[in-house]
N, C-alpha and C positions, 0 to 999 in steps of 0.2 A: 504494500500500500504506500502511496506517496501522499505527502501532506501538502495541501494547497490552501490558499486564503481566499475566502469569498470577498465580495465587494464591501460587505458590512464589517469585515474584520474577523469574522468567525472562521474557525479552521474546518477543513473538509479533508477526509482521507478517502482517496480514490484508488480503485483497482486499475492499474495501467493497462491490463489486458482487455478492458472493456472500452478503451478509448478508440473511437472511430476517426474523428478529425479534431484538429486544433486550429482554430481560426484566430489570427491576430489582427484585429482592427484596432482602433484605439484601446479597446478592451479585449481580453482574451476569452474566447468562447470555446468550450470543450463539448463535443457531442459524443455520446456513448452509444454502444450498439443497441441498447434497449430503448433508445429514443430520448433519454434524459439529456438535458443541456445544462451546463453550468457556466457561470460568468465568474472569472477569477482574476486576482490582481497580478499574478506572476506572468511574465512574458513567455512565449512559446519556447524559447531557447532554454529557459530555466526548467520548464516542465520536461522537456526532452532530456536534459541533463539528469534530472531526478529519476526519470524512468530508466536511463542507462545505469545509474548508480544502483538502483533497486535490483535490476536484473543481473548486474555484475555480482552483487552480494549473494544472490541466490546461486549463481554459478560457482562462486568461490566456496560457499559452504557445501555444495554438493560434491566437489572434487577433493576435499581434504582427506588425508589419510589418518588423521588423528581420531582415535576411537573416543567417543563421548562416554563419559562415566555413566550418565543416566541411561545409555542404551545397553549397558552390560548387565546381565543378571548377577546379582551378588551371590546368591546361594541357589544352586539348581534344585536342591531338594525341597526348598520352600516355595518353588514356583508352582502355582496351581491356577490354571486358566479358569476364568469365571464365565459361565454361560448364562446370560440373563433369561433364557427361555425356560 
């Protein structure tokens, strides 16, 4: 999610995968695939930079060889999967 600022100063977190177009007139208009449109303060270059940073962070985390402590089972004998059915 990328953080953007609406014209009234409130923050908006937007999924960059849903962005269809970014139009930069005096104001920046963002059109989403679901038909929603947003008017934001940031220029298009800043939005594109935030999208690139967001996607690069996802790529960087997916290619690390460091094993995460929270992904490892501490004790295999205490592992009991729970079935909610």
